[in-house]
N, C-alpha and C positions, 0 to 999 in steps of 0.2 A: 029442921034437924040437920039436914045436909049442909046448910050454910054455916051452922054453928060448928059442925065438925071440921069444915074447911078452915073456918076462922081459928079454931083451936089448934089445928094442925099447922097452920102457917104462923102462929104466934111465936114459936121458938126461933124462926128465921128472921122475923121482923126486928127482934132486939139487937142481934149482931149487925144488921144492916144499918141501923141508926147509929151504933157505936163506931162503925168503920167510916162513916161520913164526917166524923169530927176531925179537925186539923191536928197534925202531930205537934209535939212540943217544939219550941224554937231552937233548942240546943240538940235536937235529935240528930242533925247532920254532923255535928261535932263528934258525938259519940260514935257514929258510924265511921267517920274518917279515922278516928284514933283506933278503932277496932280493925280496920282494913289496911292501915298504913304498914305494919310489920310484914303482912303477907305481900304487899306490893313491892316493898324494898327487897325482900328475899327473891322474888321473881325477877326483879330488875338486875340484881347483882349476879344471879345465876346465869342470866342470858347475856351479861355484859362481858366482853373480852378486852384484854389489855391491849391498848393501842401500840403497835410496834413503832419504835422511834429509831432513828439512825443518827448517832452522834459522830461528827467528823473525827476520824482517827488522827488526821493531821493536827487538828486542834488539841487533842489530848496529848499527843507526843510533844507538840510545841509547848504546851503548858508545863509538862514535866521538865523540859529543857530550860524553860525560863526560870523555874524554881531553882534548878541547879545553878544557873548563872547568877541569880539573886544571892544565893548563899555564898558563891565564890566572890562576888563583888563585896559583900559585907566582910568576908574573911580577909580580902586583900587590904581593905581600909584599916581593919583592926591590926593586921600585921605591920602595916606601915607606921601606925601610931607607936607600937611597941618597939619598932626598929630604932626610933629616936632615943629610946632608953638604953637598950642593949640589943645589938643585932643578933638574930637567931634565938631570942629568948623564948619564943612560942614554938620553936621547932619540935621540942620534945613533948610538948603538950598539944600537938596538932589534933589527935583524936578527940580530946576534951573540947577543943575549940570548935571542931565541926559539930559535935553533939550539942554544944551550947547554942550555936547558931540555928541548927535544925529545931531545937526546942523553942527558941524565940519565935521562929516562923510558925510552928504549930500552935504555940500559946496565943498568939494574936491573930490567928486565922481560923483554924479548924475548931479549936476549943470554944471560941465565941461565935460559932456558926457563921463564919465568913470564909470566902474562898481564899486560897493561897494567892500570892501575887501572880503566878503564872496562870492559874485558873481564872482569876479576875480579868486578866487581859484577854483571855480566850472565851469569856462569857460562859464559864463552866462552874458547877458547884457539885458537892457530894450529896447523894441521895441514898437513903436506906432501902436497898432493893428488896429486903425481906418484907417490908411493909407493903410494897406494891404487889408482890407475888401472892400475898394472902387475900388480896381484893381490896377495892376501894373505888372512890369516885374518880373516874379518869375522863378528861375532856381532850387534852392535847398530848398526853403521854409524858409530859414533863412534870406532872404533879408528884407530890410525895414528900414525906418529912425528911429532914436532915438526919445526920448521924446521931445515934443515941450516946449517952454518956459513956456507956461501956465500950462502944465502938471507938469513940475518941481516945479513951485511955489505952485500949489495945493498939490503936494506930500509933500512939506516942511510944509505947513500949517496944513495938516491933520496928518502927522506922528509926527512932532516935536511939533507944537503948540497944536494940539488936545490932545496928551498925557499929555503935561504939564498942560493944563487947567483942564483936568479931574482929574489928580493927586492932584492939588491944591484944586479943588472943594471938593473932597472926604476928604482930610485932614482938610479943614476948616469946613465942615459940621460935621465931627466927633468931632473936638475940641469944636465946639459950641453945640454939643449934640442936633442936630436937630431931631433925632429920638426919643427922650424922650417924654413921654405923657404930661409932665408938660410944654413943650414949647408952643409957640404961634401956632395957627392953620396954619398960613402961613409957619412957619418953618417946621412943620410936613408935609404939602403938598409938600414943596420943597424936603424934604427927600424922600417922597414916589415917587415923580417924578424922582429923581436921581436913585432910586432902579429900577424903571420900565425901564428907559432908559438903564441902565446897563444890565438888563435881556434881553431886545430886542436886544441889541448889541451882547451879548453872543449867543443868539439863531441864529442871522444872521451869526455870525462867524462860528458857528457849521454847518449851512447849506452850507455856502461857502466852508468849509472844505470837506464836502461830495461831492460837485460838483467838487472841485479841485482833489480829489482822483479819480473821474470818468473820468474827461476830461484832467487833467494835466495842466490846465490854471488858472492863477490868484490865488496866494496863500492866499491873504487876501482881505478884502473888499475895501481897498484903491486902490489896483491894478485893481480890477474889475471895480470900479467906474471911474477910469482914463483910462481904456483900455490900461494899461501898462503891456505888456506880457514879460516874460523872455524867451529868446531864446539863443541858443549857440552863443558865440562870434566868434568862429572859427570852421567851420564844419570839418576840418581835424585834430583837436586836440582830442586825445584819453584820456579817463579818466585813468590816470596812478596811480596805487595804489602800493606803495612799502611796502613790508612785512618785510623788513630788520630789522627795529626797533622792530617790533612785535615779530619776531623770536628771536632776542637777548633778549628781555624782558622775553619771555617764557623760554628760556634756563636758564637764571639767576634765575627765580622763581623756576624752577624744581630743580636746583642745591641747592638753599637755603633750599628748603623743604627736600631734601635728607640729607643735613647736620643736620637739626633740628631733623630728624628721627634717624640718626646714632650716633650722638655725645653722647646722653645719654647712648647708649649701649656700648660705648667704655670705656676701663679702661686705664686711663692715666698712672697709675703706672706700669701696665704691659708693656706699650710701652716704658716707661723709663727704665725698667729692661731689656727689649729686646735690646734697643739701647745703654745701658751703656757699654757693651764690645767693641762697635765700637767708643766710645767717646775718644777723644784725651786726655782730662783732666779727668782721672779716679779717681783722689784723690780730686776732687772738693767738693764732699759731705762730705768726711771724714775730710777735713780740715776746715769745718765750725765751727761755735760756737756751742759747745755741750749743752749750756744752752737754746738754742732756739729750737722751734719746727721745724723740717725739712720740714713740710708741709706748715704752714702759715708763717714761718720765724719770729715768735714773741715769746716773753716769755710765756711759758705755764701758762694759768690761772688756770686750774685744771690739774696739771702734773700727767701723768701716764707713766709707763715704759712698753716698748714692750719686751716681753719675747720670746726667751732666751737672746737676745742681750742687753737688759736693756738700750736702748736709750730712752731719754725723749721726750714725745709728749704731745700735748694738748689732753684732753680726747675726745673732740668732733671730732677733726681731726682724731685721731687714730681709734675711734669707727666707724666713717663714712667710712673710708677706709677699715676697716676689714669687715664691713657689705656689702660693695659693691663688694669686692673681697675676696672670701674665702681663696685664696692662696696669700694674701697680703704679700709683702716682705718689710723689713725695708728700708726706703729711704736712710739711711746712710751706712749700711753694706750689704744690699740685702739678709739678712737672713729671712727665713719665720717666721712670727709672729704667734705664737700659743696661746698666752695668754697676758693679761694686768694686771699690778700690781700697787698698790698704798698703801703706808704706811704698807707694810707687807702683805696686802691682794692681792689676785690674782683673775683674771677672765679668764675663759677658753673661748677663742673666738669661738671655734667650738661648744661648748655647748649653748652659748647664741644666736647663729644665727638661 
């Protein structure tokens, strides 16, 4: 009876033990993975911190300057084309021309998710900083989506339209002389308001510049308002600076300065006298026209004779050569010139120097 009781008491536990020994289904791990994946991602994102990155401030400023130079270069070529039609034709439409060129640069760079020419040269691109601040997968700190459509449109409105409207408003108010005291009170108030807005904008720009120099983020107020940050386009791209052209320019500058320093100290007649024995045509000077000055190869305006060879020279040519070189030799016969003579009078070269 006791054995039956034990058997009956142990029978409820024997059934679960046989069921636990059965193998689980083949897709049980897939169900477990899908059930635990959201919890794992939430834990990983909560413990993950945004990697701080440092973008070179020099690169960002250089990129902005290169964009300005690109726009100025396009404007110069366009103005030169229209100058052939009528000089000064585009002068009165200069704000429209600047806005048109800025719009072209925006249309073929930022609007199509490409960097501007200056940003491309500096390996920079725009990133939506709001998407990074909300959290995301970060490995190098340079990840992140580009600008949204709204950010691109607002960038065009602020950068292109804002500059055009402000330039036209300033030119119109200056042409109408709103700042004169003789104008209507409404015009004077509008002029005062324009000046105040300009002052506030310059002060805000200066403050943004100080913040940019400290943090290295957002070069101007437009980028800060749109949360459009410049980051490196390729993390593996080094900033390659070639000094080949600079070295070549320095060499040529030094060489030209050396020539400018040495050439006034050299005596060309002494070199000619030194090289004359090695010349193949030794009779070239003697076979020339005796009535011409052998230095300037023209008829002497104030003829003077070189003594003792008595070859005819211009007074200024002979006097200059004798003053520059005490041992000047005649260009025709290579005889030393010791005096100058005209109409029976003579001048001693050694005494006049």
